[in-house]
C-alpha positions as CSV (number, residue, x, y, z in Angstrom):
1,M,-8.3,-4.3,15.2
2,A,-10.0,-2.3,12.5
3,D,-8.5,0.9,11.3
4,D,-10.3,3.9,12.8
5,K,-11.0,6.0,9.6
6,T,-12.0,9.0,11.7
7,F,-8.5,9.5,13.0
8,V,-5.9,9.9,10.2
9,A,-2.6,11.0,11.5
10,G,0.7,11.3,9.6
11,Q,1.9,7.9,10.6
12,D,-1.3,6.3,9.3
13,R,-0.8,7.9,5.9
14,A,2.8,6.8,5.8
15,R,1.9,3.1,5.8
16,V,-0.2,0.7,3.7
17,A,-1.8,-1.8,6.0
18,A,-1.9,-5.2,4.2
19,E,-4.7,-6.4,6.5
20,E,-7.0,-3.4,5.4
21,E,-8.5,-4.4,2.1
22,Y,-9.6,-0.9,1.2
23,Q,-6.0,0.4,1.5
24,V,-4.6,-2.4,-0.6
25,A,-7.3,-2.0,-3.2
26,A,-6.8,1.8,-3.4
27,F,-3.0,1.4,-3.8
28,A,-3.5,-1.4,-6.4
29,R,-5.9,0.8,-8.5
30,R,-3.7,3.8,-8.3
31,H,-0.7,1.8,-9.6
32,G,-2.4,-0.5,-12.1
33,M,-1.6,-3.6,-10.0
34,S,-3.6,-6.5,-8.5
35,P,-4.3,-6.5,-4.8
36,D,-2.2,-9.8,-4.6
37,E,0.8,-8.0,-6.2
38,V,0.5,-5.2,-3.6
39,I,0.4,-7.7,-0.7
40,E,3.4,-9.5,-2.1
41,M,5.3,-6.2,-2.3
42,I,4.3,-5.3,1.3
43,E,5.6,-8.7,2.4
44,R,8.9,-8.2,0.5
45,I,9.5,-4.5,1.2
46,G,7.5,-3.6,4.2
47,N,4.5,-1.3,4.5
48,D,6.3,2.1,4.2
49,R,4.2,4.0,1.6
50,D,7.2,5.9,0.1
51,A,9.1,2.6,-0.4
52,L,6.1,1.0,-2.0
53,E,5.5,4.0,-4.3
54,R,9.1,3.8,-5.5
55,E,8.9,0.1,-6.1
56,A,5.5,0.4,-8.0
57,A,7.1,3.2,-10.2
58,K,10.0,0.8,-11.0
59,L,7.6,-2.0,-12.0
60,R,5.7,0.4,-14.3
61,R,8.8,1.3,-16.1
62,H,9.6,-2.3,-17.0
């Protein structure tokens, strides 16, 4: 099912949906990553945005 972009609740912003290309692409651009790297991170960590942000910050430091 496609994401309804007209309804954005807190729980929607708290997650990065791997199946939604625009969410993956936006996260990748913001963190200087490739979309494939973001999808791999989601598969490894889960789709919680806070956890993904922390992991992306760790990767940037190395």
